[in-house]
All heavy atoms as a GROMACS GRO file, in nm:
protein
  589
    1MET      N    1  16.403   7.804  -1.871
    1MET     CA    2  16.304   7.706  -1.831
    1MET      C    3  16.259   7.625  -1.952
    1MET      O    4  16.232   7.507  -1.940
    1MET     CB    5  16.187   7.778  -1.766
    1MET     CG    6  16.086   7.687  -1.707
    1MET     SD    7  16.133   7.649  -1.541
    1MET     CE    8  15.995   7.562  -1.483
    2LYS      N    9  16.248   7.687  -2.068
    2LYS     CA   10  16.204   7.616  -2.187
    2LYS      C   11  16.303   7.508  -2.228
    2LYS      O   12  16.265   7.403  -2.278
    2LYS     CB   13  16.181   7.713  -2.301
    2LYS     CG   14  16.063   7.805  -2.277
    2LYS     CD   15  16.043   7.896  -2.394
    2LYS     CE   16  15.927   7.989  -2.367
    2LYS     NZ   17  15.901   8.079  -2.477
    3ASP      N   18  16.432   7.532  -2.208
    3ASP     CA   19  16.532   7.431  -2.242
    3ASP      C   20  16.517   7.308  -2.153
    3ASP      O   21  16.537   7.196  -2.198
    3ASP     CB   22  16.673   7.490  -2.228
    3ASP     CG   23  16.700   7.599  -2.330
    3ASP    OD1   24  16.636   7.594  -2.438
    3ASP    OD2   25  16.781   7.688  -2.301
    4TYR      N   26  16.479   7.327  -2.027
    4TYR     CA   27  16.461   7.215  -1.936
    4TYR      C   28  16.343   7.128  -1.980
    4TYR      O   29  16.348   7.007  -1.975
    4TYR     CB   30  16.439   7.266  -1.793
    4TYR     CG   31  16.414   7.155  -1.694
    4TYR    CD1   32  16.517   7.070  -1.653
    4TYR    CD2   33  16.286   7.134  -1.645
    4TYR    CE1   34  16.492   6.968  -1.566
    4TYR    CE2   35  16.262   7.032  -1.555
    4TYR     CZ   36  16.365   6.948  -1.515
    4TYR     OH   37  16.341   6.846  -1.428
    5LEU      N   38  16.234   7.193  -2.025
    5LEU     CA   39  16.118   7.117  -2.069
    5LEU      C   40  16.146   7.040  -2.198
    5LEU      O   41  16.092   6.932  -2.219
    5LEU     CB   42  15.998   7.210  -2.088
    5LEU     CG   43  15.942   7.274  -1.961
    5LEU    CD1   44  15.826   7.367  -1.995
    5LEU    CD2   45  15.896   7.169  -1.862
    6LYS      N   46  16.230   7.095  -2.283
    6LYS     CA   47  16.266   7.026  -2.407
    6LYS      C   48  16.355   6.906  -2.379
    6LYS      O   49  16.346   6.804  -2.446
    6LYS     CB   50  16.335   7.121  -2.504
    6LYS     CG   51  16.242   7.222  -2.565
    6LYS     CD   52  16.318   7.311  -2.661
    6LYS     CE   53  16.226   7.418  -2.718
    6LYS     NZ   54  16.298   7.508  -2.808
    7SER      N   55  16.442   6.918  -2.280
    7SER     CA   56  16.535   6.809  -2.253
    7SER      C   57  16.471   6.700  -2.167
    7SER      O   58  16.514   6.586  -2.171
    7SER     CB   59  16.661   6.863  -2.183
    7SER     OG   60  16.625   6.914  -2.055
    8ASN      N   61  16.366   6.732  -2.088
    8ASN     CA   62  16.301   6.634  -2.002
    8ASN      C   63  16.150   6.636  -2.031
    8ASN      O   64  16.076   6.717  -1.976
    8ASN     CB   65  16.327   6.667  -1.855
    8ASN     CG   66  16.281   6.557  -1.762
    8ASN    OD1   67  16.232   6.455  -1.807
    8ASN    ND2   68  16.294   6.580  -1.634
    9PRO      N   69  16.103   6.544  -2.116
    9PRO     CA   70  15.960   6.546  -2.152
    9PRO      C   71  15.869   6.483  -2.045
    9PRO      O   72  15.750   6.471  -2.066
    9PRO     CB   73  15.957   6.463  -2.281
    9PRO     CG   74  16.071   6.369  -2.268
    9PRO     CD   75  16.178   6.445  -2.192
   10LEU      N   76  15.923   6.446  -1.931
   10LEU     CA   77  15.842   6.383  -1.827
   10LEU      C   78  15.739   6.479  -1.768
   10LEU      O   79  15.623   6.441  -1.748
   10LEU     CB   80  15.934   6.329  -1.716
   10LEU     CG   81  15.864   6.255  -1.604
   10LEU    CD1   82  15.800   6.128  -1.658
   10LEU    CD2   83  15.962   6.222  -1.493
   11ILE      N   84  15.778   6.603  -1.743
   11ILE     CA   85  15.687   6.699  -1.680
   11ILE      C   86  15.570   6.734  -1.772
   11ILE      O   87  15.454   6.725  -1.729
   11ILE     CB   88  15.764   6.824  -1.635
   11ILE    CG1   89  15.859   6.785  -1.521
   11ILE    CG2   90  15.668   6.933  -1.588
   11ILE    CD1   91  15.950   6.895  -1.477
   12PRO      N   92  15.591   6.770  -1.899
   12PRO     CA   93  15.474   6.794  -1.985
   12PRO      C   94  15.388   6.669  -2.003
   12PRO      O   95  15.266   6.677  -2.013
   12PRO     CB   96  15.534   6.838  -2.119
   12PRO     CG   97  15.670   6.884  -2.087
   12PRO     CD   98  15.715   6.805  -1.968
   13GLY      N   99  15.450   6.552  -2.005
   13GLY     CA  100  15.375   6.427  -2.016
   13GLY      C  101  15.286   6.404  -1.895
   13GLY      O  102  15.171   6.361  -1.909
   14LEU      N  103  15.336   6.433  -1.776
   14LEU     CA  104  15.255   6.418  -1.655
   14LEU      C  105  15.138   6.515  -1.655
   14LEU      O  106  15.026   6.478  -1.616
   14LEU     CB  107  15.341   6.439  -1.530
   14LEU     CG  108  15.439   6.328  -1.496
   14LEU    CD1  109  15.524   6.367  -1.377
   14LEU    CD2  110  15.365   6.199  -1.469
   15PHE      N  111  15.162   6.639  -1.698
   15PHE     CA  112  15.053   6.736  -1.707
   15PHE      C  113  14.948   6.691  -1.809
   15PHE      O  114  14.828   6.707  -1.787
   15PHE     CB  115  15.105   6.875  -1.743
   15PHE     CG  116  15.164   6.948  -1.627
   15PHE    CD1  117  15.295   6.991  -1.630
   15PHE    CD2  118  15.088   6.974  -1.515
   15PHE    CE1  119  15.350   7.059  -1.522
   15PHE    CE2  120  15.142   7.043  -1.407
   15PHE     CZ  121  15.273   7.084  -1.410
   16PHE      N  122  14.992   6.632  -1.920
   16PHE     CA  123  14.898   6.584  -2.020
   16PHE      C  124  14.814   6.469  -1.964
   16PHE      O  125  14.691   6.466  -1.982
   16PHE     CB  126  14.976   6.538  -2.145
   16PHE     CG  127  14.888   6.483  -2.252
   16PHE    CD1  128  14.813   6.567  -2.333
   16PHE    CD2  129  14.876   6.346  -2.272
   16PHE    CE1  130  14.730   6.517  -2.431
   16PHE    CE2  131  14.795   6.294  -2.369
   16PHE     CZ  132  14.721   6.381  -2.449
   17VAL      N  133  14.876   6.374  -1.897
   17VAL     CA  134  14.803   6.261  -1.839
   17VAL      C  135  14.705   6.309  -1.732
   17VAL      O  136  14.590   6.265  -1.727
   17VAL     CB  137  14.901   6.156  -1.782
   17VAL    CG1  138  14.829   6.052  -1.700
   17VAL    CG2  139  14.978   6.091  -1.895
   18LEU      N  140  14.749   6.401  -1.648
   18LEU     CA  141  14.661   6.456  -1.545
   18LEU      C  142  14.542   6.530  -1.607
   18LEU      O  143  14.428   6.513  -1.564
   18LEU     CB  144  14.738   6.550  -1.452
   18LEU     CG  145  14.660   6.612  -1.338
   18LEU    CD1  146  14.615   6.504  -1.241
   18LEU    CD2  147  14.743   6.717  -1.267
   19GLY      N  148  14.566   6.608  -1.710
   19GLY     CA  149  14.458   6.679  -1.778
   19GLY      C  150  14.359   6.584  -1.844
   19GLY      O  151  14.238   6.605  -1.839
   20MET      N  152  14.409   6.477  -1.904
   20MET     CA  153  14.319   6.380  -1.967
   20MET      C  154  14.236   6.307  -1.862
   20MET      O  155  14.119   6.275  -1.886
   20MET     CB  156  14.399   6.280  -2.052
   20MET     CG  157  14.465   6.343  -2.173
   20MET     SD  158  14.348   6.423  -2.282
   20MET     CE  159  14.271   6.283  -2.356
   21ALA      N  160  14.294   6.278  -1.746
   21ALA     CA  161  14.218   6.212  -1.639
   21ALA      C  162  14.108   6.304  -1.587
   21ALA      O  163  13.994   6.259  -1.565
   21ALA     CB  164  14.312   6.172  -1.526
   22VAL      N  165  14.136   6.430  -1.568
   22VAL     CA  166  14.035   6.526  -1.522
   22VAL      C  167  13.926   6.541  -1.628
   22VAL      O  168  13.806   6.543  -1.596
   22VAL     CB  169  14.099   6.662  -1.487
   22VAL    CG1  170  13.994   6.769  -1.463
   22VAL    CG2  171  14.190   6.648  -1.366
   23LEU      N  172  13.964   6.549  -1.754
   23LEU     CA  173  13.867   6.559  -1.862
   23LEU      C  174  13.777   6.435  -1.866
   23LEU      O  175  13.655   6.446  -1.880
   23LEU     CB  176  13.938   6.576  -1.996
   23LEU     CG  177  13.847   6.583  -2.119
   23LEU    CD1  178  13.763   6.709  -2.117
   23LEU    CD2  179  13.930   6.575  -2.245
   24GLY      N  180  13.835   6.316  -1.850
   24GLY     CA  181  13.757   6.193  -1.848
   24GLY      C  182  13.658   6.190  -1.733
   24GLY      O  183  13.545   6.145  -1.748
   25PHE      N  184  13.699   6.239  -1.617
   25PHE     CA  185  13.610   6.243  -1.501
   25PHE      C  186  13.489   6.332  -1.529
   25PHE      O  187  13.374   6.295  -1.503
   25PHE     CB  188  13.686   6.293  -1.378
   25PHE     CG  189  13.598   6.315  -1.259
   25PHE    CD1  190  13.552   6.209  -1.185
   25PHE    CD2  191  13.558   6.443  -1.223
   25PHE    CE1  192  13.471   6.227  -1.075
   25PHE    CE2  193  13.475   6.463  -1.114
   25PHE     CZ  194  13.432   6.356  -1.040
   26PHE      N  195  13.512   6.451  -1.584
   26PHE     CA  196  13.402   6.542  -1.611
   26PHE      C  197  13.311   6.491  -1.722
   26PHE      O  198  13.189   6.508  -1.715
   26PHE     CB  199  13.454   6.682  -1.644
   26PHE     CG  200  13.502   6.758  -1.524
   26PHE    CD1  201  13.633   6.802  -1.515
   26PHE    CD2  202  13.416   6.783  -1.419
   26PHE    CE1  203  13.677   6.872  -1.404
   26PHE    CE2  204  13.459   6.852  -1.307
   26PHE     CZ  205  13.590   6.896  -1.299
   27VAL      N  206  13.365   6.425  -1.822
   27VAL     CA  207  13.282   6.367  -1.928
   27VAL      C  208  13.195   6.256  -1.870
   27VAL      O  209  13.076   6.245  -1.902
   27VAL     CB  210  13.369   6.316  -2.044
   27VAL    CG1  211  13.289   6.230  -2.138
   27VAL    CG2  212  13.432   6.433  -2.118
   28MET      N  213  13.251   6.174  -1.781
   28MET     CA  214  13.174   6.066  -1.718
   28MET      C  215  13.061   6.123  -1.633
   28MET      O  216  12.948   6.075  -1.640
   28MET     CB  217  13.266   5.979  -1.631
   28MET     CG  218  13.194   5.866  -1.562
   28MET     SD  219  13.298   5.774  -1.449
   28MET     CE  220  13.328   5.895  -1.322
   29GLN      N  221  13.087   6.225  -1.552
   29GLN     CA  222  12.984   6.285  -1.468
   29GLN      C  223  12.874   6.348  -1.553
   29GLN      O  224  12.756   6.340  -1.520
   29GLN     CB  225  13.046   6.390  -1.375
   29GLN     CG  226  13.134   6.332  -1.269
   29GLN     CD  227  13.057   6.240  -1.176
   29GLN    OE1  228  12.943   6.264  -1.139
   29GLN    NE2  229  13.119   6.130  -1.140
   30THR      N  230  12.910   6.410  -1.663
   30THR     CA  231  12.812   6.470  -1.752
   30THR      C  232  12.725   6.363  -1.816
   30THR      O  233  12.603   6.379  -1.827
   30THR     CB  234  12.881   6.554  -1.860
   30THR    OG1  235  12.964   6.653  -1.796
   30THR    CG2  236  12.781   6.622  -1.951
   31ALA      N  237  12.783   6.251  -1.858
   31ALA     CA  238  12.705   6.143  -1.918
   31ALA      C  239  12.608   6.082  -1.817
   31ALA      O  240  12.494   6.052  -1.850
   31ALA     CB  241  12.800   6.036  -1.972
   32ILE      N  242  12.651   6.065  -1.693
   32ILE     CA  243  12.564   6.010  -1.590
   32ILE      C  244  12.447   6.105  -1.562
   32ILE      O  245  12.332   6.063  -1.551
   32ILE     CB  246  12.643   5.980  -1.462
   32ILE    CG1  247  12.738   5.863  -1.484
   32ILE    CG2  248  12.550   5.952  -1.344
   32ILE    CD1  249  12.837   5.841  -1.372
   33THR      N  250  12.476   6.234  -1.552
   33THR     CA  251  12.371   6.333  -1.527
   33THR      C  252  12.272   6.338  -1.644
   33THR      O  253  12.151   6.342  -1.624
   33THR     CB  254  12.432   6.471  -1.505
   33THR    OG1  255  12.525   6.464  -1.397
   33THR    CG2  256  12.326   6.574  -1.473
   34PHE      N  257  12.323   6.334  -1.766
   34PHE     CA  258  12.236   6.339  -1.883
   34PHE      C  259  12.148   6.214  -1.891
   34PHE      O  260  12.030   6.222  -1.925
   34PHE     CB  261  12.321   6.352  -2.010
   34PHE     CG  262  12.240   6.360  -2.136
   34PHE    CD1  263  12.172   6.476  -2.168
   34PHE    CD2  264  12.231   6.253  -2.221
   34PHE    CE1  265  12.097   6.485  -2.283
   34PHE    CE2  266  12.156   6.260  -2.336
   34PHE     CZ  267  12.089   6.376  -2.368
   35LYS      N  268  12.204   6.098  -1.860
   35LYS     CA  269  12.127   5.974  -1.866
   35LYS      C  270  12.018   5.969  -1.760
   35LYS      O  271  11.913   5.909  -1.780
   35LYS     CB  272  12.222   5.854  -1.850
   35LYS     CG  273  12.160   5.721  -1.876
   35LYS     CD  274  12.121   5.707  -2.020
   35LYS     CE  275  12.064   5.568  -2.044
   35LYS     NZ  276  12.005   5.556  -2.176
   36SER      N  277  12.038   6.034  -1.647
   36SER     CA  278  11.938   6.031  -1.540
   36SER      C  279  11.813   6.111  -1.577
   36SER      O  280  11.708   6.090  -1.518
   36SER     CB  281  11.997   6.085  -1.410
   36SER     OG  282  12.019   6.224  -1.419
   37PHE      N  283  11.820   6.200  -1.676
   37PHE     CA  284  11.703   6.275  -1.718
   37PHE      C  285  11.608   6.191  -1.803
   37PHE      O  286  11.495   6.230  -1.827
   37PHE     CB  287  11.744   6.399  -1.797
   37PHE     CG  288  11.811   6.504  -1.714
   37PHE    CD1  289  11.928   6.563  -1.756
   37PHE    CD2  290  11.757   6.545  -1.593
   37PHE    CE1  291  11.990   6.661  -1.680
   37PHE    CE2  292  11.818   6.642  -1.516
   37PHE     CZ  293  11.935   6.699  -1.560
   38GLU      N  294  11.650   6.074  -1.850
   38GLU     CA  295  11.570   5.992  -1.940
   38GLU      C  296  11.490   5.884  -1.868
   38GLU      O  297  11.437   5.795  -1.932
   38GLU     CB  298  11.661   5.927  -2.044
   38GLU     CG  299  11.730   6.028  -2.134
   38GLU     CD  300  11.821   5.960  -2.234
   38GLU    OE1  301  11.814   5.838  -2.247
   38GLU    OE2  302  11.897   6.032  -2.299
   39ARG      N  303  11.481   5.887  -1.737
   39ARG     CA  304  11.410   5.784  -1.663
   39ARG      C  305  11.260   5.802  -1.678
   39ARG      O  306  11.206   5.909  -1.653
   39ARG     CB  307  11.448   5.788  -1.515
   39ARG     CG  308  11.592   5.752  -1.492
   39ARG     CD  309  11.622   5.752  -1.346
   39ARG     NE  310  11.763   5.722  -1.326
   39ARG     CZ  311  11.826   5.737  -1.214
   39ARG    NH1  312  11.761   5.781  -1.108
   39ARG    NH2  313  11.952   5.707  -1.204
   40THR      N  314  11.192   5.696  -1.718
   40THR     CA  315  11.047   5.699  -1.730
   40THR      C  316  10.991   5.569  -1.671
   40THR      O  317  11.061   5.469  -1.663
   40THR     CB  318  11.000   5.712  -1.876
   40THR    OG1  319  11.050   5.602  -1.950
   40THR    CG2  320  11.046   5.843  -1.938
   41VAL      N  321  10.866   5.575  -1.634
   41VAL     CA  322  10.794   5.458  -1.584
   41VAL      C  323  10.678   5.434  -1.677
   41VAL      O  324  10.602   5.525  -1.708
   41VAL     CB  325  10.744   5.482  -1.440
   41VAL    CG1  326  10.659   5.366  -1.393
   41VAL    CG2  327  10.860   5.506  -1.346
   42THR      N  328  10.664   5.311  -1.724
   42THR     CA  329  10.553   5.275  -1.811
   42THR      C  330  10.455   5.192  -1.732
   42THR      O  331  10.492   5.088  -1.676
   42THR     CB  332  10.604   5.196  -1.934
   42THR    OG1  333  10.701   5.274  -2.001
   42THR    CG2  334  10.491   5.166  -2.028
   43VAL      N  335  10.330   5.237  -1.727
   43VAL     CA  336  10.225   5.168  -1.654
   43VAL      C  337  10.119   5.127  -1.755
   43VAL      O  338  10.068   5.210  -1.829
   43VAL     CB  339  10.163   5.258  -1.545
   43VAL    CG1  340  10.051   5.187  -1.472
   43VAL    CG2  341  10.272   5.304  -1.449
   44LYS      N  342  10.086   4.999  -1.756
   44LYS     CA  343   9.985   4.950  -1.850
   44LYS      C  344   9.859   4.914  -1.772
   44LYS      O  345   9.858   4.819  -1.696
   44LYS     CB  346  10.037   4.829  -1.926
   44LYS     CG  347  10.153   4.862  -2.016
   44LYS     CD  348  10.199   4.741  -2.093
   44LYS     CE  349  10.316   4.778  -2.182
   44LYS     NZ  350  10.365   4.664  -2.258
   45VAL      N  351   9.756   4.992  -1.792
   45VAL     CA  352   9.627   4.964  -1.729
   45VAL      C  353   9.527   4.964  -1.844
   45VAL      O  354   9.546   4.894  -1.941
   45VAL     CB  355   9.594   5.071  -1.622
   45VAL    CG1  356   9.474   5.029  -1.539
   45VAL    CG2  357   9.713   5.090  -1.529
   46LEU      N  358   9.422   5.043  -1.835
   46LEU     CA  359   9.329   5.053  -1.946
   46LEU      C  360   9.384   5.142  -2.058
   46LEU      O  361   9.358   5.120  -2.174
   46LEU     CB  362   9.194   5.109  -1.897
   46LEU     CG  363   9.120   5.021  -1.798
   46LEU    CD1  364   8.994   5.091  -1.750
   46LEU    CD2  365   9.086   4.887  -1.859
   47ALA      N  366   9.459   5.242  -2.020
   47ALA     CA  367   9.523   5.330  -2.118
   47ALA      C  368   9.673   5.329  -2.092
   47ALA      O  369   9.718   5.334  -1.979
   47ALA     CB  370   9.468   5.472  -2.106
   48GLU      N  371   9.751   5.323  -2.198
   48GLU     CA  372   9.895   5.318  -2.184
   48GLU      C  373   9.951   5.460  -2.186
   48GLU      O  374   9.924   5.537  -2.278
   48GLU     CB  375   9.953   5.239  -2.302
   48GLU     CG  376  10.072   5.157  -2.266
   48GLU     CD  377  10.116   5.070  -2.382
   48GLU    OE1  378  10.044   4.976  -2.416
   48GLU    OE2  379  10.222   5.101  -2.437
   49GLN      N  380  10.027   5.497  -2.082
   49GLN     CA  381  10.085   5.630  -2.073
   49GLN      C  382  10.226   5.619  -2.019
   49GLN      O  383  10.258   5.528  -1.944
   49GLN     CB  384  10.004   5.719  -1.979
   49GLN     CG  385   9.862   5.743  -2.021
   49GLN     CD  386   9.786   5.825  -1.918
   49GLN    OE1  387   9.836   5.853  -1.810
   49GLN    NE2  388   9.665   5.863  -1.951
   50GLU      N  389  10.311   5.716  -2.055
   50GLU     CA  390  10.447   5.724  -2.001
   50GLU      C  391  10.459   5.852  -1.920
   50GLU      O  392  10.416   5.958  -1.964
   50GLU     CB  393  10.551   5.722  -2.112
   50GLU     CG  394  10.561   5.589  -2.182
   50GLU     CD  395  10.679   5.583  -2.277
   50GLU    OE1  396  10.763   5.675  -2.273
   50GLU    OE2  397  10.685   5.487  -2.353
   51HIS      N  398  10.518   5.840  -1.801
   51HIS     CA  399  10.535   5.955  -1.713
   51HIS      C  400  10.679   5.958  -1.664
   51HIS      O  401  10.731   5.856  -1.618
   51HIS     CB  402  10.442   5.945  -1.590
   51HIS     CG  403  10.298   5.949  -1.626
   51HIS    ND1  404  10.232   6.065  -1.653
   51HIS    CD2  405  10.207   5.850  -1.640
   51HIS    CE1  406  10.106   6.038  -1.682
   51HIS    NE2  407  10.089   5.908  -1.675
   52PRO      N  408  10.745   6.074  -1.671
   52PRO     CA  409  10.880   6.083  -1.614
   52PRO      C  410  10.873   6.077  -1.462
   52PRO      O  411  10.782   6.133  -1.401
   52PRO     CB  412  10.930   6.219  -1.662
   52PRO     CG  413  10.806   6.297  -1.692
   52PRO     CD  414  10.702   6.198  -1.733
   53ALA      N  415  10.968   6.005  -1.401
   53ALA     CA  416  10.966   5.991  -1.256
   53ALA      C  417  11.108   5.970  -1.203
   53ALA      O  418  11.191   5.911  -1.269
   53ALA     CB  419  10.878   5.873  -1.216
   54ASN      N  420  11.132   6.020  -1.084
   54ASN     CA  421  11.256   5.994  -1.013
   54ASN      C  422  11.235   5.894  -0.901
   54ASN      O  423  11.328   5.826  -0.860
   54ASN     CB  424  11.313   6.123  -0.954
   54ASN     CG  425  11.366   6.215  -1.060
   54ASN    OD1  426  11.405   6.171  -1.166
   54ASN    ND2  427  11.366   6.343  -1.032
   55ILE      N  428  11.113   5.887  -0.849
   55ILE     CA  429  11.084   5.799  -0.737
   55ILE      C  430  10.939   5.752  -0.749
   55ILE      O  431  10.853   5.823  -0.800
   55ILE     CB  432  11.108   5.870  -0.602
   55ILE    CG1  433  11.105   5.771  -0.487
   55ILE    CG2  434  11.007   5.978  -0.579
   55ILE    CD1  435  11.156   5.830  -0.358
   56VAL      N  436  10.915   5.630  -0.706
   56VAL     CA  437  10.780   5.575  -0.709
   56VAL      C  438  10.743   5.535  -0.568
   56VAL      O  439  10.820   5.468  -0.499
   56VAL     CB  440  10.772   5.452  -0.802
   56VAL    CG1  441  10.635   5.388  -0.795
   56VAL    CG2  442  10.805   5.491  -0.944
   57ILE      N  443  10.626   5.576  -0.523
   57ILE     CA  444  10.576   5.540  -0.390
   57ILE      C  445  10.446   5.465  -0.409
   57ILE      O  446  10.351   5.517  -0.467
   57ILE     CB  447  10.554   5.666  -0.303
   57ILE    CG1  448  10.685   5.740  -0.286
   57ILE    CG2  449  10.493   5.628  -0.169
   57ILE    CD1  450  10.670   5.875  -0.218
   58TRP      N  451  10.445   5.340  -0.362
   58TRP     CA  452  10.325   5.258  -0.372
   58TRP      C  453  10.262   5.252  -0.233
   58TRP      O  454  10.312   5.182  -0.146
   58TRP     CB  455  10.360   5.116  -0.418
   58TRP     CG  456  10.422   5.111  -0.553
   58TRP    CD1  457  10.554   5.103  -0.581
   58TRP    CD2  458  10.356   5.115  -0.679
   58TRP    NE1  459  10.575   5.101  -0.715
   58TRP    CE2  460  10.454   5.108  -0.778
   58TRP    CE3  461  10.222   5.124  -0.717
   58TRP    CZ2  462  10.424   5.110  -0.913
   58TRP    CZ3  463  10.192   5.125  -0.852
   58TRP    CH2  464  10.292   5.117  -0.948
   59PRO      N  465  10.152   5.323  -0.210
   59PRO     CA  466  10.090   5.318  -0.077
   59PRO      C  467  10.019   5.184  -0.056
   59PRO      O  468   9.944   5.138  -0.141
   59PRO     CB  469   9.990   5.434  -0.080
   59PRO     CG  470   9.961   5.457  -0.224
   59PRO     CD  471  10.085   5.416  -0.299
   60ILE      N  472  10.045   5.122   0.057
   60ILE     CA  473   9.982   4.996   0.093
   60ILE      C  474   9.904   5.020   0.222
   60ILE      O  475   9.960   5.067   0.320
   60ILE     CB  476  10.086   4.885   0.113
   60ILE    CG1  477  10.162   4.863  -0.017
   60ILE    CG2  478  10.018   4.757   0.161
   60ILE    CD1  479  10.276   4.765  -0.004
   61GLN      N  480   9.776   4.990   0.219
   61GLN     CA  481   9.692   5.011   0.336
   61GLN      C  482   9.628   4.879   0.376
   61GLN      O  483   9.591   4.799   0.290
   61GLN     CB  484   9.584   5.114   0.305
   61GLN     CG  485   9.639   5.250   0.271
   61GLN     CD  486   9.528   5.348   0.235
   61GLN    OE1  487   9.413   5.312   0.224
   61GLN    NE2  488   9.565   5.473   0.216
   62PHE      N  489   9.616   4.857   0.505
   62PHE     CA  490   9.545   4.740   0.554
   62PHE      C  491   9.472   4.779   0.682
   62PHE      O  492   9.508   4.875   0.748
   62PHE     CB  493   9.639   4.622   0.580
   62PHE     CG  494   9.742   4.648   0.685
   62PHE    CD1  495   9.719   4.612   0.816
   62PHE    CD2  496   9.863   4.709   0.653
   62PHE    CE1  497   9.814   4.635   0.913
   62PHE    CE2  498   9.957   4.732   0.750
   62PHE     CZ  499   9.933   4.697   0.881
   63THR      N  500   9.369   4.705   0.714
   63THR     CA  501   9.291   4.732   0.834
   63THR      C  502   9.270   4.603   0.912
   63THR      O  503   9.265   4.495   0.855
   63THR     CB  504   9.154   4.792   0.799
   63THR    OG1  505   9.085   4.700   0.713
   63THR    CG2  506   9.166   4.926   0.729
   64GLU      N  507   9.263   4.617   1.040
   64GLU     CA  508   9.230   4.507   1.130
   64GLU      C  509   9.106   4.548   1.209
   64GLU      O  510   9.096   4.663   1.254
   64GLU     CB  511   9.346   4.480   1.228
   64GLU     CG  512   9.470   4.423   1.163
   64GLU     CD  513   9.451   4.279   1.120
   64GLU    OE1  514   9.376   4.206   1.188
   64GLU    OE2  515   9.512   4.241   1.018
   65ALA      N  516   9.016   4.458   1.224
   65ALA     CA  517   8.892   4.489   1.298
   65ALA      C  518   8.868   4.383   1.404
   65ALA      O  519   8.905   4.268   1.389
   65ALA     CB  520   8.774   4.494   1.201
   66GLY      N  521   8.814   4.427   1.513
   66GLY     CA  522   8.782   4.333   1.620
   66GLY      C  523   8.727   4.406   1.740
   66GLY      O  524   8.731   4.530   1.748
   67ASN      N  525   8.680   4.329   1.839
   67ASN     CA  526   8.624   4.387   1.960
   67ASN      C  527   8.725   4.394   2.074
   67ASN      O  528   8.706   4.471   2.167
   67ASN     CB  529   8.500   4.306   2.005
   67ASN     CG  530   8.386   4.323   1.907
   67ASN    OD1  531   8.373   4.427   1.844
   67ASN    ND2  532   8.303   4.221   1.895
   68ASN      N  533   8.833   4.316   2.066
   68ASN     CA  534   8.933   4.311   2.173
   68ASN      C  535   9.056   4.389   2.128
   68ASN      O  536   9.128   4.347   2.037
   68ASN     CB  537   8.968   4.165   2.205
   68ASN     CG  538   9.057   4.156   2.328
   68ASN    OD1  539   9.097   4.257   2.384
   68ASN    ND2  540   9.086   4.034   2.368
   69LEU      N  541   9.086   4.502   2.194
   69LEU     CA  542   9.196   4.588   2.152
   69LEU      C  543   9.332   4.521   2.173
   69LEU      O  544   9.421   4.533   2.090
   69LEU     CB  545   9.188   4.722   2.229
   69LEU     CG  546   9.288   4.829   2.189
   69LEU    CD1  547   9.270   4.867   2.042
   69LEU    CD2  548   9.274   4.951   2.276
   70GLU      N  549   9.348   4.448   2.284
   70GLU     CA  550   9.476   4.381   2.310
   70GLU      C  551   9.505   4.274   2.206
   70GLU      O  552   9.619   4.257   2.163
   70GLU     CB  553   9.474   4.321   2.450
   70GLU     CG  554   9.472   4.424   2.561
   70GLU     CD  555   9.460   4.359   2.697
   70GLU    OE1  556   9.462   4.236   2.706
   70GLU    OE2  557   9.450   4.434   2.795
   71ALA      N  558   9.405   4.203   2.164
   71ALA     CA  559   9.424   4.102   2.059
   71ALA      C  560   9.461   4.165   1.926
   71ALA      O  561   9.539   4.109   1.848
   71ALA     CB  562   9.297   4.018   2.045
   72LEU      N  563   9.408   4.282   1.897
   72LEU     CA  564   9.440   4.350   1.774
   72LEU      C  565   9.587   4.396   1.773
   72LEU      O  566   9.653   4.391   1.669
   72LEU     CB  567   9.348   4.471   1.752
   72LEU     CG  568   9.203   4.439   1.714
   72LEU    CD1  569   9.123   4.566   1.707
   72LEU    CD2  570   9.201   4.368   1.581
   73TYR      N  571   9.638   4.444   1.885
   73TYR     CA  572   9.777   4.490   1.892
   73TYR      C  573   9.875   4.374   1.876
   73TYR      O  574   9.981   4.391   1.817
   73TYR     CB  575   9.805   4.562   2.023
   73TYR     CG  576   9.756   4.705   2.025
   73TYR    CD1  577   9.681   4.754   2.128
   73TYR    CD2  578   9.787   4.792   1.920
   73TYR    CE1  579   9.636   4.884   2.131
   73TYR    CE2  580   9.743   4.922   1.921
   73TYR     CZ  581   9.668   4.969   2.026
   73TYR     OH  582   9.624   5.097   2.027
   74THR      N  583   9.841   4.256   1.926
   74THR     CA  584   9.931   4.141   1.911
   74THR      C  585   9.923   4.088   1.770
   74THR      O  586  10.015   4.039   1.714
   74THR     CB  587   9.898   4.030   2.011
   74THR    OG1  588   9.765   3.989   1.993
   74THR    CG2  589   9.922   4.079   2.153
   0.00000   0.00000   0.00000
């Protein structure tokens, strides 16, 4: 079997290319995961602070007032 691999370098070359592609995929996934840990939100109000966050929820509230319930629904 070793003589066949020496005479035909295509098979070891394919294994090398496949291994490098798999290695590149895992390095890319690791870099994306590592970069996602650095997300921060900076809010400037009276005091400047940095807080790590994955999601931001801005609650919005409004009220309607009136004497006619049907008019309020429309």
